[in-house]
All heavy atoms as a GROMACS GRO file, in nm:
protein
  609
    1MET      N    1   8.812  11.337   7.915
    1MET     CA    2   8.908  11.306   8.019
    1MET      C    3   8.849  11.344   8.155
    1MET      O    4   8.773  11.438   8.165
    1MET     CB    5   9.039  11.381   7.998
    1MET     CG    6   9.115  11.346   7.872
    1MET     SD    7   9.169  11.176   7.862
    1MET     CE    8   9.315  11.182   7.962
    2ALA      N    9   8.888  11.268   8.256
    2ALA     CA   10   8.843  11.294   8.392
    2ALA      C   11   8.965  11.294   8.484
    2ALA      O   12   9.064  11.227   8.457
    2ALA     CB   13   8.744  11.187   8.436
    3LYS      N   14   8.956  11.370   8.592
    3LYS     CA   15   9.065  11.374   8.689
    3LYS      C   16   9.027  11.286   8.808
    3LYS      O   17   8.920  11.302   8.866
    3LYS     CB   18   9.091  11.516   8.738
    3LYS     CG   19   9.212  11.524   8.832
    3LYS     CD   20   9.230  11.661   8.891
    3LYS     CE   21   9.271  11.759   8.784
    3LYS     NZ   22   9.305  11.892   8.839
    4ILE      N   23   9.116  11.192   8.840
    4ILE     CA   24   9.104  11.112   8.962
    4ILE      C   25   9.236  11.128   9.037
    4ILE      O   26   9.332  11.183   8.984
    4ILE     CB   27   9.074  10.963   8.933
    4ILE    CG1   28   9.189  10.896   8.857
    4ILE    CG2   29   8.941  10.947   8.858
    4ILE    CD1   30   9.175  10.745   8.845
    5TYR      N   31   9.239  11.080   9.159
    5TYR     CA   32   9.360  11.089   9.242
    5TYR      C   33   9.405  10.949   9.277
    5TYR      O   34   9.329  10.871   9.333
    5TYR     CB   35   9.331  11.172   9.367
    5TYR     CG   36   9.290  11.312   9.331
    5TYR    CD1   37   9.157  11.343   9.306
    5TYR    CD2   38   9.385  11.412   9.316
    5TYR    CE1   39   9.120  11.471   9.269
    5TYR    CE2   40   9.349  11.540   9.278
    5TYR     CZ   41   9.216  11.568   9.255
    5TYR     OH   42   9.179  11.694   9.217
    6VAL      N   43   9.529  10.918   9.238
    6VAL     CA   44   9.586  10.786   9.263
    6VAL      C   45   9.702  10.803   9.360
    6VAL      O   46   9.800  10.871   9.329
    6VAL     CB   47   9.633  10.718   9.133
    6VAL    CG1   48   9.693  10.582   9.162
    6VAL    CG2   49   9.515  10.706   9.035
    7ASN      N   50   9.684  10.746   9.479
    7ASN     CA   51   9.784  10.760   9.585
    7ASN      C   52   9.820  10.907   9.607
    7ASN      O   53   9.936  10.941   9.627
    7ASN     CB   54   9.906  10.675   9.559
    7ASN     CG   55   9.878  10.527   9.574
    7ASN    OD1   56   9.772  10.488   9.620
    7ASN    ND2   57   9.971  10.444   9.534
    8GLY      N   58   9.719  10.992   9.602
    8GLY     CA   59   9.736  11.133   9.631
    8GLY      C   60   9.775  11.220   9.514
    8GLY      O   61   9.774  11.343   9.525
    9ASP      N   62   9.810  11.161   9.401
    9ASP     CA   63   9.851  11.237   9.283
    9ASP      C   64   9.738  11.241   9.180
    9ASP      O   65   9.676  11.138   9.151
    9ASP     CB   66   9.975  11.175   9.219
    9ASP     CG   67  10.097  11.181   9.310
    9ASP    OD1   68  10.110  11.280   9.385
    9ASP    OD2   69  10.179  11.087   9.306
   10ALA      N   70   9.715  11.359   9.123
   10ALA     CA   71   9.613  11.373   9.020
   10ALA      C   72   9.655  11.298   8.893
   10ALA      O   73   9.772  11.301   8.855
   10ALA     CB   74   9.589  11.520   8.988
   11GLN      N   75   9.558  11.232   8.832
   11GLN     CA   76   9.579  11.163   8.704
   11GLN      C   77   9.463  11.194   8.613
   11GLN      O   78   9.348  11.194   8.656
   11GLN     CB   79   9.585  11.011   8.723
   11GLN     CG   80   9.720  10.954   8.739
   11GLN     CD   81   9.717  10.801   8.737
   11GLN    OE1   82   9.634  10.738   8.672
   11GLN    NE2   83   9.808  10.743   8.812
   12GLU      N   84   9.490  11.220   8.487
   12GLU     CA   85   9.387  11.235   8.386
   12GLU      C   86   9.364  11.098   8.323
   12GLU      O   87   9.458  11.033   8.277
   12GLU     CB   88   9.430  11.335   8.278
   12GLU     CG   89   9.444  11.477   8.329
   12GLU     CD   90   9.310  11.544   8.356
   12GLU    OE1   91   9.210  11.512   8.289
   12GLU    OE2   92   9.306  11.628   8.448
   13VAL      N   93   9.238  11.053   8.324
   13VAL     CA   94   9.205  10.922   8.270
   13VAL      C   95   9.085  10.934   8.178
   13VAL      O   96   9.007  11.029   8.186
   13VAL     CB   97   9.174  10.820   8.383
   13VAL    CG1   98   9.296  10.796   8.470
   13VAL    CG2   99   9.055  10.866   8.467
   14SER      N  100   9.072  10.838   8.089
   14SER     CA  101   8.954  10.829   8.004
   14SER      C  102   8.853  10.737   8.070
   14SER      O  103   8.888  10.629   8.117
   14SER     CB  104   8.992  10.771   7.867
   14SER     OG  105   9.077  10.859   7.799
   15LEU      N  106   8.728  10.782   8.073
   15LEU     CA  107   8.620  10.701   8.128
   15LEU      C  108   8.541  10.641   8.013
   15LEU      O  109   8.536  10.700   7.906
   15LEU     CB  110   8.531  10.788   8.216
   15LEU     CG  111   8.599  10.852   8.338
   15LEU    CD1  112   8.498  10.937   8.415
   15LEU    CD2  113   8.662  10.748   8.429
   16PRO      N  114   8.480  10.525   8.030
   16PRO     CA  115   8.471  10.445   8.152
   16PRO      C  116   8.603  10.376   8.182
   16PRO      O  117   8.680  10.343   8.093
   16PRO     CB  118   8.360  10.346   8.121
   16PRO     CG  119   8.363  10.329   7.972
   16PRO     CD  120   8.407  10.463   7.917
   17LEU      N  121   8.626  10.353   8.311
   17LEU     CA  122   8.747  10.289   8.360
   17LEU      C  123   8.714  10.218   8.489
   17LEU      O  124   8.654  10.277   8.579
   17LEU     CB  125   8.855  10.395   8.385
   17LEU     CG  126   8.991  10.347   8.433
   17LEU    CD1  127   9.064  10.270   8.323
   17LEU    CD2  128   9.075  10.465   8.480
   18ASN      N  129   8.753  10.090   8.499
   18ASN     CA  130   8.731  10.019   8.625
   18ASN      C  131   8.864  10.003   8.700
   18ASN      O  132   8.970  10.039   8.648
   18ASN     CB  133   8.659   9.885   8.602
   18ASN     CG  134   8.740   9.784   8.525
   18ASN    OD1  135   8.861   9.769   8.543
   18ASN    ND2  136   8.674   9.710   8.436
   19VAL      N  137   8.856   9.952   8.820
   19VAL     CA  138   8.975   9.939   8.905
   19VAL      C  139   9.080   9.849   8.841
   19VAL      O  140   9.200   9.881   8.840
   19VAL     CB  141   8.936   9.889   9.046
   19VAL    CG1  142   9.059   9.855   9.128
   19VAL    CG2  143   8.851   9.993   9.118
   20SER      N  144   9.039   9.736   8.783
   20SER     CA  145   9.135   9.646   8.718
   20SER      C  146   9.210   9.716   8.605
   20SER      O  147   9.331   9.701   8.590
   20SER     CB  148   9.064   9.522   8.663
   20SER     OG  149   9.020   9.440   8.767
   21GLU      N  150   9.138   9.794   8.525
   21GLU     CA  151   9.202   9.867   8.416
   21GLU      C  152   9.298   9.973   8.467
   21GLU      O  153   9.406   9.992   8.410
   21GLU     CB  154   9.094   9.930   8.328
   21GLU     CG  155   9.010   9.828   8.254
   21GLU     CD  156   8.882   9.885   8.195
   21GLU    OE1  157   8.830   9.986   8.246
   21GLU    OE2  158   8.833   9.825   8.098
   22LEU      N  159   9.262  10.038   8.577
   22LEU     CA  160   9.351  10.138   8.636
   22LEU      C  161   9.480  10.073   8.686
   22LEU      O  162   9.589  10.128   8.667
   22LEU     CB  163   9.282  10.212   8.751
   22LEU     CG  164   9.363  10.322   8.817
   22LEU    CD1  165   9.388  10.437   8.718
   22LEU    CD2  166   9.292  10.374   8.941
   23ILE      N  167   9.470   9.957   8.745
   23ILE     CA  168   9.588   9.882   8.790
   23ILE      C  169   9.679   9.853   8.672
   23ILE      O  170   9.801   9.873   8.679
   23ILE     CB  171   9.547   9.753   8.864
   23ILE    CG1  172   9.488   9.790   9.001
   23ILE    CG2  173   9.663   9.657   8.878
   23ILE    CD1  174   9.423   9.675   9.073
   24GLN      N  175   9.622   9.809   8.560
   24GLN     CA  176   9.701   9.780   8.440
   24GLN      C  177   9.764   9.907   8.385
   24GLN      O  178   9.882   9.907   8.349
   24GLN     CB  179   9.614   9.714   8.334
   24GLN     CG  180   9.573   9.574   8.370
   24GLN     CD  181   9.475   9.514   8.269
   24GLN    OE1  182   9.425   9.583   8.180
   24GLN    NE2  183   9.446   9.386   8.284
   25GLN      N  184   9.689  10.016   8.378
   25GLN     CA  185   9.740  10.141   8.323
   25GLN      C  186   9.856  10.196   8.405
   25GLN      O  187   9.944  10.264   8.351
   25GLN     CB  188   9.630  10.247   8.317
   25GLN     CG  189   9.532  10.227   8.206
   25GLN     CD  190   9.430  10.338   8.199
   25GLN    OE1  191   9.442  10.442   8.264
   25GLN    NE2  192   9.325  10.316   8.120
   26ASN      N  193   9.858  10.167   8.534
   26ASN     CA  194   9.963  10.218   8.622
   26ASN      C  195  10.076  10.118   8.642
   26ASN      O  196  10.165  10.141   8.723
   26ASN     CB  197   9.904  10.260   8.757
   26ASN     CG  198   9.834  10.393   8.748
   26ASN    OD1  199   9.897  10.497   8.754
   26ASN    ND2  200   9.703  10.392   8.730
   27ASP      N  201  10.075  10.009   8.566
   27ASP     CA  202  10.181   9.908   8.574
   27ASP      C  203  10.211   9.868   8.718
   27ASP      O  204  10.327   9.864   8.760
   27ASP     CB  205  10.309   9.956   8.506
   27ASP     CG  206  10.291   9.972   8.356
   27ASP    OD1  207  10.220   9.890   8.295
   27ASP    OD2  208  10.346  10.069   8.300
   28VAL      N  209  10.105   9.844   8.795
   28VAL     CA  210  10.121   9.805   8.936
   28VAL      C  211  10.194   9.671   8.942
   28VAL      O  212  10.152   9.573   8.880
   28VAL     CB  213   9.983   9.797   9.006
   28VAL    CG1  214   9.997   9.737   9.145
   28VAL    CG2  215   9.921   9.935   9.013
   29GLN      N  216  10.304   9.670   9.015
   29GLN     CA  217  10.382   9.549   9.033
   29GLN      C  218  10.312   9.458   9.133
   29GLN      O  219  10.257   9.506   9.232
   29GLN     CB  220  10.523   9.583   9.083
   29GLN     CG  221  10.603   9.671   8.989
   29GLN     CD  222  10.625   9.605   8.854
   29GLN    OE1  223  10.674   9.493   8.848
   29GLN    NE2  224  10.589   9.674   8.748
   30GLN      N  225  10.314   9.330   9.107
   30GLN     CA  226  10.252   9.229   9.192
   30GLN      C  227  10.107   9.264   9.225
   30GLN      O  228  10.069   9.276   9.343
   30GLN     CB  229  10.332   9.209   9.320
   30GLN     CG  230  10.471   9.155   9.295
   30GLN     CD  231  10.547   9.135   9.424
   30GLN    OE1  232  10.558   9.226   9.505
   30GLN    NE2  233  10.600   9.015   9.441
   31PRO      N  234  10.022   9.281   9.125
   31PRO     CA  235   9.883   9.319   9.152
   31PRO      C  236   9.809   9.218   9.239
   31PRO      O  237   9.713   9.255   9.308
   31PRO     CB  238   9.821   9.329   9.012
   31PRO     CG  239   9.911   9.254   8.922
   31PRO     CD  240  10.047   9.262   8.983
   32GLU      N  241   9.856   9.095   9.241
   32GLU     CA  242   9.793   8.994   9.327
   32GLU      C  243   9.820   9.021   9.475
   32GLU      O  244   9.753   8.965   9.562
   32GLU     CB  245   9.840   8.852   9.289
   32GLU     CG  246   9.986   8.823   9.317
   32GLU     CD  247  10.084   8.877   9.214
   32GLU    OE1  248  10.042   8.938   9.113
   32GLU    OE2  249  10.205   8.856   9.234
   33MET      N  250   9.914   9.108   9.505
   33MET     CA  251   9.949   9.140   9.644
   33MET      C  252   9.896   9.276   9.689
   33MET      O  253   9.911   9.312   9.805
   33MET     CB  254  10.102   9.139   9.662
   33MET     CG  255  10.169   9.008   9.626
   33MET     SD  256  10.119   8.875   9.733
   33MET     CE  257  10.200   8.922   9.884
   34VAL      N  258   9.836   9.352   9.599
   34VAL     CA  259   9.792   9.488   9.631
   34VAL      C  260   9.649   9.488   9.683
   34VAL      O  261   9.566   9.407   9.641
   34VAL     CB  262   9.808   9.581   9.509
   34VAL    CG1  263   9.701   9.557   9.404
   34VAL    CG2  264   9.811   9.726   9.550
   35SER      N  265   9.623   9.577   9.776
   35SER     CA  266   9.486   9.606   9.821
   35SER      C  267   9.450   9.743   9.765
   35SER      O  268   9.537   9.828   9.746
   35SER     CB  269   9.478   9.609   9.973
   35SER     OG  270   9.502   9.481  10.026
   36VAL      N  271   9.323   9.764   9.738
   36VAL     CA  272   9.278   9.888   9.677
   36VAL      C  273   9.171   9.953   9.762
   36VAL      O  274   9.078   9.886   9.809
   36VAL     CB  275   9.223   9.861   9.535
   36VAL    CG1  276   9.172   9.990   9.472
   36VAL    CG2  277   9.327   9.797   9.446
   37GLN      N  278   9.187  10.083   9.783
   37GLN     CA  279   9.084  10.164   9.846
   37GLN      C  280   9.031  10.261   9.741
   37GLN      O  281   9.110  10.323   9.669
   37GLN     CB  282   9.138  10.246   9.963
   37GLN     CG  283   9.155  10.170  10.091
   37GLN     CD  284   9.194  10.263  10.204
   37GLN    OE1  285   9.277  10.352  10.186
   37GLN    NE2  286   9.137  10.241  10.320
   38VAL      N  287   8.900  10.274   9.735
   38VAL     CA  288   8.836  10.373   9.650
   38VAL      C  289   8.756  10.463   9.742
   38VAL      O  290   8.667  10.415   9.814
   38VAL     CB  291   8.745  10.308   9.543
   38VAL    CG1  292   8.677  10.416   9.458
   38VAL    CG2  293   8.825  10.213   9.454
   39ASN      N  294   8.792  10.590   9.743
   39ASN     CA  295   8.727  10.686   9.832
   39ASN      C  296   8.727  10.637   9.977
   39ASN      O  297   8.626  10.641  10.047
   39ASN     CB  298   8.586  10.720   9.782
   39ASN     CG  299   8.590  10.782   9.646
   39ASN    OD1  300   8.678  10.861   9.614
   39ASN    ND2  301   8.497  10.746   9.561
   40GLU      N  302   8.844  10.587  10.019
   40GLU     CA  303   8.872  10.544  10.156
   40GLU      C  304   8.797  10.420  10.200
   40GLU      O  305   8.793  10.386  10.317
   40GLU     CB  306   8.848  10.659  10.255
   40GLU     CG  307   8.939  10.778  10.226
   40GLU     CD  308   8.922  10.892  10.324
   40GLU    OE1  309   8.844  10.878  10.421
   40GLU    OE2  310   8.987  10.995  10.303
   41GLU      N  311   8.738  10.345  10.104
   41GLU     CA  312   8.673  10.218  10.135
   41GLU      C  313   8.745  10.108  10.059
   41GLU      O  314   8.772  10.122   9.939
   41GLU     CB  315   8.526  10.220  10.097
   41GLU     CG  316   8.445  10.313  10.185
   41GLU     CD  317   8.295  10.293  10.168
   41GLU    OE1  318   8.253  10.182  10.128
   41GLU    OE2  319   8.222  10.388  10.195
   42PHE      N  320   8.776   9.997  10.129
   42PHE     CA  321   8.844   9.887  10.063
   42PHE      C  322   8.754   9.825   9.957
   42PHE      O  323   8.635   9.803   9.980
   42PHE     CB  324   8.889   9.781  10.164
   42PHE     CG  325   9.013   9.820  10.236
   42PHE    CD1  326   9.007   9.876  10.362
   42PHE    CD2  327   9.138   9.806  10.177
   42PHE    CE1  328   9.122   9.915  10.430
   42PHE    CE2  329   9.254   9.844  10.242
   42PHE     CZ  330   9.245   9.899  10.369
   43ALA      N  331   8.813   9.798   9.841
   43ALA     CA  332   8.742   9.733   9.730
   43ALA      C  333   8.779   9.586   9.730
   43ALA      O  334   8.897   9.551   9.729
   43ALA     CB  335   8.782   9.798   9.598
   44GLU      N  336   8.678   9.501   9.731
   44GLU     CA  337   8.702   9.356   9.724
   44GLU      C  338   8.758   9.322   9.585
   44GLU      O  339   8.710   9.373   9.483
   44GLU     CB  340   8.572   9.280   9.748
   44GLU     CG  341   8.513   9.300   9.886
   44GLU     CD  342   8.598   9.241   9.997
   44GLU    OE1  343   8.670   9.142   9.972
   44GLU    OE2  344   8.591   9.294  10.109
   45ARG      N  345   8.857   9.235   9.584
   45ARG     CA  346   8.924   9.196   9.458
   45ARG      C  347   8.823   9.146   9.354
   45ARG      O  348   8.834   9.179   9.236
   45ARG     CB  349   9.027   9.088   9.489
   45ARG     CG  350   9.116   9.051   9.373
   45ARG     CD  351   9.226   8.956   9.418
   45ARG     NE  352   9.302   9.010   9.528
   45ARG     CZ  353   9.408   9.092   9.515
   45ARG    NH1  354   9.447   9.129   9.396
   45ARG    NH2  355   9.471   9.137   9.621
   46GLU      N  356   8.724   9.072   9.398
   46GLU     CA  357   8.626   9.017   9.302
   46GLU      C  358   8.535   9.127   9.244
   46GLU      O  359   8.465   9.103   9.146
   46GLU     CB  360   8.542   8.906   9.364
   46GLU     CG  361   8.463   8.946   9.486
   46GLU     CD  362   8.536   8.920   9.618
   46GLU    OE1  363   8.658   8.894   9.620
   46GLU    OE2  364   8.468   8.930   9.721
   47ASP      N  365   8.540   9.247   9.300
   47ASP     CA  366   8.458   9.358   9.250
   47ASP      C  367   8.536   9.455   9.162
   47ASP      O  368   8.477   9.548   9.106
   47ASP     CB  369   8.398   9.437   9.368
   47ASP     CG  370   8.302   9.354   9.450
   47ASP    OD1  371   8.241   9.260   9.395
   47ASP    OD2  372   8.287   9.384   9.570
   48TRP      N  373   8.667   9.436   9.148
   48TRP     CA  374   8.749   9.532   9.074
   48TRP      C  375   8.699   9.555   8.932
   48TRP      O  376   8.705   9.667   8.882
   48TRP     CB  377   8.894   9.487   9.069
   48TRP     CG  378   8.967   9.499   9.200
   48TRP    CD1  379   8.918   9.546   9.319
   48TRP    CD2  380   9.102   9.463   9.226
   48TRP    NE1  381   9.014   9.541   9.416
   48TRP    CE2  382   9.128   9.490   9.362
   48TRP    CE3  383   9.203   9.409   9.147
   48TRP    CZ2  384   9.252   9.465   9.420
   48TRP    CZ3  385   9.326   9.385   9.205
   48TRP    CH2  386   9.350   9.413   9.339
   49GLU      N  387   8.651   9.451   8.865
   49GLU     CA  388   8.603   9.466   8.727
   49GLU      C  389   8.475   9.548   8.721
   49GLU      O  390   8.448   9.615   8.621
   49GLU     CB  391   8.577   9.328   8.665
   49GLU     CG  392   8.701   9.244   8.646
   49GLU     CD  393   8.782   9.284   8.524
   49GLU    OE1  394   8.723   9.332   8.426
   49GLU    OE2  395   8.905   9.267   8.528
   50SER      N  396   8.394   9.544   8.826
   50SER     CA  397   8.264   9.610   8.822
   50SER      C  398   8.264   9.750   8.885
   50SER      O  399   8.168   9.825   8.870
   50SER     CB  400   8.158   9.523   8.890
   50SER     OG  401   8.189   9.506   9.027
   51ILE      N  402   8.372   9.786   8.954
   51ILE     CA  403   8.378   9.920   9.015
   51ILE      C  404   8.422  10.020   8.910
   51ILE      O  405   8.537  10.021   8.866
   51ILE     CB  406   8.475   9.923   9.135
   51ILE    CG1  407   8.426   9.830   9.246
   51ILE    CG2  408   8.492  10.066   9.188
   51ILE    CD1  409   8.523   9.812   9.360
   52GLN      N  410   8.327  10.102   8.867
   52GLN     CA  411   8.354  10.204   8.766
   52GLN      C  412   8.396  10.333   8.835
   52GLN      O  413   8.325  10.384   8.923
   52GLN     CB  414   8.230  10.228   8.679
   52GLN     CG  415   8.192  10.109   8.594
   52GLN     CD  416   8.298  10.074   8.491
   52GLN    OE1  417   8.350  10.162   8.422
   52GLN    NE2  418   8.329   9.946   8.479
   53LEU      N  419   8.511  10.384   8.798
   53LEU     CA  420   8.562  10.507   8.857
   53LEU      C  421   8.494  10.627   8.793
   53LEU      O  422   8.448  10.621   8.679
   53LEU     CB  423   8.713  10.513   8.840
   53LEU     CG  424   8.788  10.397   8.906
   53LEU    CD1  425   8.935  10.398   8.866
   53LEU    CD2  426   8.771  10.401   9.056
   54LYS      N  427   8.489  10.735   8.870
   54LYS     CA  428   8.427  10.858   8.819
   54LYS      C  429   8.513  10.978   8.858
   54LYS      O  430   8.603  10.968   8.940
   54LYS     CB  431   8.284  10.872   8.870
   54LYS     CG  432   8.269  10.871   9.020
   54LYS     CD  433   8.123  10.858   9.058
   54LYS     CE  434   8.102  10.851   9.206
   54LYS     NZ  435   8.177  10.752   9.277
   55GLU      N  436   8.482  11.090   8.797
   55GLU     CA  437   8.554  11.216   8.821
   55GLU      C  438   8.570  11.240   8.971
   55GLU      O  439   8.474  11.230   9.046
   55GLU     CB  440   8.476  11.331   8.758
   55GLU     CG  441   8.534  11.467   8.783
   55GLU     CD  442   8.645  11.504   8.686
   55GLU    OE1  443   8.644  11.457   8.572
   55GLU    OE2  444   8.733  11.583   8.726
   56GLY      N  445   8.693  11.270   9.013
   56GLY     CA  446   8.720  11.307   9.152
   56GLY      C  447   8.744  11.192   9.246
   56GLY      O  448   8.776  11.214   9.363
   57ASP      N  449   8.730  11.067   9.198
   57ASP     CA  450   8.753  10.952   9.287
   57ASP      C  451   8.897  10.953   9.338
   57ASP      O  452   8.989  10.997   9.269
   57ASP     CB  453   8.725  10.820   9.216
   57ASP     CG  454   8.578  10.782   9.217
   57ASP    OD1  455   8.499  10.847   9.288
   57ASP    OD2  456   8.542  10.686   9.144
   58LYS      N  457   8.913  10.900   9.459
   58LYS     CA  458   9.044  10.885   9.520
   58LYS      C  459   9.072  10.737   9.536
   58LYS      O  460   8.999  10.666   9.604
   58LYS     CB  461   9.048  10.955   9.656
   58LYS     CG  462   9.029  11.104   9.643
   58LYS     CD  463   9.021  11.173   9.777
   58LYS     CE  464   8.994  11.321   9.752
   58LYS     NZ  465   8.956  11.389   9.874
   59VAL      N  466   9.179  10.692   9.470
   59VAL     CA  467   9.215  10.550   9.469
   59VAL      C  468   9.353  10.536   9.532
   59VAL      O  469   9.446  10.610   9.498
   59VAL     CB  470   9.217  10.494   9.325
   59VAL    CG1  471   9.252  10.346   9.325
   59VAL    CG2  472   9.083  10.518   9.255
   60ASP      N  473   9.366  10.441   9.623
   60ASP     CA  474   9.496  10.412   9.685
   60ASP      C  475   9.529  10.266   9.662
   60ASP      O  476   9.445  10.178   9.683
   60ASP     CB  477   9.492  10.441   9.835
   60ASP     CG  478   9.488  10.589   9.864
   60ASP    OD1  479   9.582  10.659   9.823
   60ASP    OD2  480   9.392  10.634   9.928
   61PHE      N  481   9.653  10.240   9.619
   61PHE     CA  482   9.706  10.105   9.607
   61PHE      C  483   9.795  10.082   9.728
   61PHE      O  484   9.888  10.158   9.752
   61PHE     CB  485   9.789  10.089   9.480
   61PHE     CG  486   9.712  10.114   9.352
   61PHE    CD1  487   9.765  10.196   9.254
   61PHE    CD2  488   9.589  10.057   9.330
   61PHE    CE1  489   9.697  10.219   9.135
   61PHE    CE2  490   9.519  10.079   9.212
   61PHE     CZ  491   9.574  10.160   9.115
   62LEU      N  492   9.766   9.978   9.805
   62LEU     CA  493   9.838   9.952   9.930
   62LEU      C  494   9.893   9.811   9.933
   62LEU      O  495   9.826   9.717   9.890
   62LEU     CB  496   9.743   9.971  10.049
   62LEU     CG  497   9.671  10.106  10.058
   62LEU    CD1  498   9.558  10.097  10.158
   62LEU    CD2  499   9.768  10.214  10.095
   63TYR      N  500  10.014   9.797   9.986
   63TYR     CA  501  10.073   9.667  10.014
   63TYR      C  502  10.082   9.652  10.164
   63TYR      O  503  10.142   9.736  10.231
   63TYR     CB  504  10.215   9.656   9.955
   63TYR     CG  505  10.217   9.648   9.804
   63TYR    CD1  506  10.244   9.760   9.728
   63TYR    CD2  507  10.192   9.528   9.739
   63TYR    CE1  508  10.247   9.752   9.589
   63TYR    CE2  509  10.195   9.519   9.602
   63TYR     CZ  510  10.222   9.632   9.527
   63TYR     OH  511  10.225   9.625   9.391
   64PHE      N  512  10.019   9.548  10.218
   64PHE     CA  513  10.024   9.525  10.362
   64PHE      C  514  10.140   9.433  10.394
   64PHE      O  515  10.169   9.338  10.322
   64PHE     CB  516   9.892   9.466  10.412
   64PHE     CG  517   9.783   9.568  10.414
   64PHE    CD1  518   9.703   9.590  10.304
   64PHE    CD2  519   9.763   9.647  10.526
   64PHE    CE1  520   9.604   9.687  10.305
   64PHE    CE2  521   9.665   9.745  10.528
   64PHE     CZ  522   9.586   9.764  10.418
   65MET      N  523  10.208   9.464  10.504
   65MET     CA  524  10.322   9.384  10.548
   65MET      C  525  10.327   9.390  10.700
   65MET      O  526  10.257   9.473  10.761
   65MET     CB  527  10.452   9.438  10.488
   65MET     CG  528  10.478   9.584  10.517
   65MET     SD  529  10.612   9.655  10.421
   65MET     CE  530  10.550   9.636  10.257
   66GLY      N  531  10.407   9.306  10.760
   66GLY     CA  532  10.419   9.306  10.905
   66GLY      C  533  10.449   9.445  10.958
   66GLY      O  534  10.539   9.512  10.910
   67GLY      N  535  10.367   9.492  11.051
   67GLY     CA  536  10.389   9.622  11.111
   67GLY      C  537  10.314   9.737  11.045
   67GLY      O  538  10.323   9.849  11.092
   68GLY      N  539  10.242   9.712  10.936
   68GLY     CA  540  10.167   9.821  10.874
   68GLY      C  541  10.144   9.800  10.727
   68GLY      O  542  10.133   9.688  10.680
   69CYS      N  543  10.140   9.909  10.652
   69CYS     CA  544  10.120   9.899  10.509
   69CYS      C  545  10.208  10.001  10.438
   69CYS      O  546  10.256  10.098  10.497
   69CYS     CB  547   9.974   9.918  10.471
   69CYS     SG  548   9.913  10.086  10.487
   70LEU      N  549  10.231   9.976  10.311
   70LEU     CA  550  10.312  10.062  10.226
   70LEU      C  551  10.224  10.114  10.115
   70LEU      O  552  10.157  10.036  10.046
   70LEU     CB  553  10.429   9.983  10.169
   70LEU     CG  554  10.518  10.052  10.067
   70LEU    CD1  555  10.594  10.165  10.132
   70LEU    CD2  556  10.614   9.952  10.005
   71ARG      N  557  10.221  10.244  10.096
   71ARG     CA  558  10.144  10.305   9.988
   71ARG      C  559  10.233  10.305   9.864
   71ARG      O  560  10.345  10.355   9.866
   71ARG     CB  561  10.107  10.447  10.027
   71ARG     CG  562  10.013  10.514   9.935
   71ARG     CD  563   9.986  10.650   9.990
   71ARG     NE  564   9.866  10.707   9.935
   71ARG     CZ  565   9.826  10.829   9.960
   71ARG    NH1  566   9.894  10.904  10.043
   71ARG    NH2  567   9.718  10.876   9.906
   72LEU      N  568  10.183  10.248   9.757
   72LEU     CA  569  10.257  10.234   9.634
   72LEU      C  570  10.280  10.370   9.569
   72LEU      O  571  10.187  10.448   9.553
   72LEU     CB  572  10.181  10.143   9.537
   72LEU     CG  573  10.243  10.116   9.402
   72LEU    CD1  574  10.373  10.040   9.420
   72LEU    CD2  575  10.147  10.037   9.316
   73LYS      N  576  10.402  10.400   9.531
   73LYS     CA  577  10.435  10.524   9.460
   73LYS      C  578  10.418  10.498   9.312
   73LYS      O  579  10.477  10.408   9.256
   73LYS     CB  580  10.579  10.568   9.491
   73LYS     CG  581  10.623  10.690   9.414
   73LYS     CD  582  10.548  10.814   9.458
   73LYS     CE  583  10.602  10.935   9.385
   73LYS     NZ  584  10.507  11.044   9.381
   74ILE      N  585  10.334  10.579   9.247
   74ILE     CA  586  10.308  10.566   9.105
   74ILE      C  587  10.397  10.664   9.031
   74ILE      O  588  10.397  10.784   9.060
   74ILE     CB  589  10.160  10.595   9.072
   74ILE    CG1  590  10.068  10.501   9.149
   74ILE    CG2  591  10.134  10.591   8.923
   74ILE    CD1  592  10.080  10.356   9.111
   75GLU      N  593  10.472  10.614   8.935
   75GLU     CA  594  10.558  10.698   8.852
   75GLU      C  595  10.486  10.723   8.722
   75GLU      O  596  10.450  10.630   8.651
   75GLU     CB  597  10.692  10.628   8.824
   75GLU     CG  598  10.772  10.596   8.948
   75GLU     CD  599  10.825  10.718   9.019
   75GLU    OE1  600  10.848  10.821   8.952
   75GLU    OE2  601  10.843  10.712   9.141
   76ASN      N  602  10.459  10.848   8.688
   76ASN     CA  603  10.392  10.881   8.561
   76ASN      C  604  10.493  10.915   8.457
   76ASN      O  605  10.591  10.971   8.473
   76ASN     CB  606  10.295  10.997   8.580
   76ASN     CG  607  10.176  10.955   8.663
   76ASN    OD1  608  10.143  10.837   8.670
   76ASN    ND2  609  10.112  11.050   8.728
   0.00000   0.00000   0.00000
């Protein structure tokens, strides 16, 4: 098990794990509308399958809307 941080909250995950799999594991609503940051850098949607997460990574799921963005709250 490895500890990563999703929207600021610690999560224990099994590695290997890519961004697409993390989105599925967290039941992200409307994944086609979400933007993802890994360690404060935006991840291109076409790269989600190839971005392998590692211990200590910080991942943020963001929804952009007029006037700013909304950080998705993950319920564990």
